[in-house]
C-alpha positions, 0 to 999 in steps of 0.5 A: 511710497503711498498707501491706500486702503480698501474693503474687499468683499467676503469669500473671494480671491483677489489679485492685486497689481501695481503697475509702474510707468515703464518710462520712469519706474524700473522696479516697483514693490507692493505690500498688502497689509491687514487691518492690524498692519500685518503683511499678508502679501508682498512682491519685491522682485525687480520688475516694474509690475508687482502682483500679490494674491490674497483671499478675503475670508468669510467676512469682508476684509479691510486691507491697506495697499502699500506701493513703493517705486523702488528704483527709477530709470536714469535721473528721474525722481517721480513717476506714475503707477496704477493699482489694479484689484482683480477679483478671481472667481474659482 
């Protein structure tokens, strides 16, 4: 499990993806927390791609992205993943 912090620009919608290494990670989970530590979005399904949609609001928003490789394939105990943050203009 790891956590990274980002500041998202104001007045925008975002989709945040955690994409697991398909050879090693069977299930990856994603939580997005606001500056006070409150969960504002999460994906806990049993896939190796997790997606959370959020809005930044009227001011820039600092968020922490927590990624957890929930289930590994076979007997491996490590893997790789990517975080992708996409701005969605409406």
